[in-house]
C-alpha positions in Angstrom: 134.5 104.4 138.8 133.2 106.3 135.9 129.1 106.5 134.9 128.3 106.5 131.3 124.8 107.6 130.4 123.2 106.4 127.0 120.9 109.0 126.2 119.9 107.7 122.8 117.8 104.5 122.0 120.1 102.3 120.0 117.6 100.1 118.6 113.9 99.8 117.8 111.4 97.4 116.6 109.4 98.9 113.9 106.1 97.8 113.4 104.4 99.1 110.0 105.4 100.1 106.6 106.0 98.0 103.9 109.1 95.8 106.2 106.1 94.4 108.6 106.6 91.1 109.0 106.2 88.1 111.9 109.5 88.9 114.4 109.9 85.3 116.0 112.2 86.5 118.6 110.2 89.9 119.6 109.0 88.8 122.6 112.1 87.2 124.2 114.2 90.0 122.9 112.2 92.9 124.6 112.3 90.8 127.6 116.1 90.3 127.8 116.3 94.5 127.0 114.1 94.6 130.5 116.2 92.6 132.1 119.3 94.7 130.9 117.8 97.9 132.1 117.0 96.7 135.3 120.5 95.5 136.2 121.5 99.4 135.0 119.1 101.0 136.9 120.3 98.8 139.9 123.7 99.4 139.7 123.4 103.1 138.4 120.5 105.0 139.5 119.0 104.0 142.7 118.3 107.7 143.0 116.0 107.6 140.5 114.9 104.0 140.6 111.2 104.2 141.0 110.9 106.6 138.1 113.2 104.5 136.1 111.2 101.3 136.9 108.2 103.0 135.8 109.9 103.6 132.5 111.3 100.3 131.8 107.6 98.8 133.0 105.2 100.9 130.9 107.7 100.1 127.8 107.8 96.4 128.2 104.1 96.4 128.4 103.2 98.6 125.4 105.9 96.5 123.3 103.9 93.6 124.4 101.0 95.3 122.6 103.4 95.0 119.5 103.8 91.2 120.1 100.3 90.6 120.1 100.0 92.4 116.9 103.3 90.7 115.6 101.5 87.3 116.0 99.0 87.9 113.9 101.6 88.8 110.7 102.6 84.9 111.4 101.2 82.4 109.6 100.1 80.8 112.9 96.7 79.7 113.6 94.3 80.8 116.2 95.5 77.8 118.8 99.0 78.7 118.0 98.5 82.3 118.7 96.6 81.5 121.8 99.4 79.2 123.0 101.9 81.7 122.3 99.8 84.5 124.5 99.5 81.8 127.5 103.5 81.7 127.4 104.0 85.0 127.4 101.6 86.0 129.9 103.4 83.7 132.3 106.7 85.3 132.1 107.5 86.3 135.3 109.2 90.0 134.2 105.7 90.8 132.4 104.0 89.9 135.5 106.2 92.0 137.5 105.5 94.9 135.5 101.6 95.0 136.1 102.2 95.9 139.3 104.6 99.1 138.5 103.0 102.6 140.2 103.3 103.9 136.5 102.3 100.9 134.7 99.1 101.4 136.9 98.5 104.9 136.3 99.3 104.4 132.2 97.4 101.6 131.4 93.9 100.8 131.2 93.0 98.3 134.2 91.1 96.4 131.8 94.6 95.6 129.7 96.4 94.7 132.8 93.8 92.4 134.3 93.8 90.8 131.2 97.6 89.7 131.3 97.5 89.2 134.8 94.0 86.6 134.6 95.6 85.2 131.6 92.7 86.3 129.5 93.6 84.8 126.3 90.4 86.0 124.5 90.8 89.6 125.8 94.6 89.4 124.3 93.8 87.7 121.2 91.4 90.0 120.3 93.4 93.0 121.1 95.9 91.7 118.9 93.4 91.0 116.1 92.2 94.7 116.5 95.6 96.1 116.2 96.0 93.9 113.1 93.3 95.2 111.4 93.0 98.6 112.1 96.9 98.7 110.8 96.1 96.7 107.8 92.6 99.5 107.1 96.0 102.3 107.4 98.1 100.3 104.8 95.3 99.9 102.2 94.5 103.8 102.7 
């Protein structure tokens, strides 16, 4: 069997610039991307499996931060945003990433614990702070 390795990212969600807007499918797309990458790792990268898992877990948790920011580009009110954060933090792939060696080393324990404990207030404020920070940069 011939192995094919793709060394380039084929698609990025871009946050910032003049085209930033709420992307309703961002969370589901990132989780599906994680699942696909995990399947490829399990089939073709057994010799570097942990390293590869580290990479996709960090990517998913970083992209989750983008999802939090993304919610503030929507027309949702606070209650709707909190409900989505609650749903997101119940996702089994996101939870799985919390226990990854690379993720534990890479992220602040407060961030990982907020997801683990479904600390909606912490995650809401994190998304809001990123939104405000990017808004100030855009104005400048």
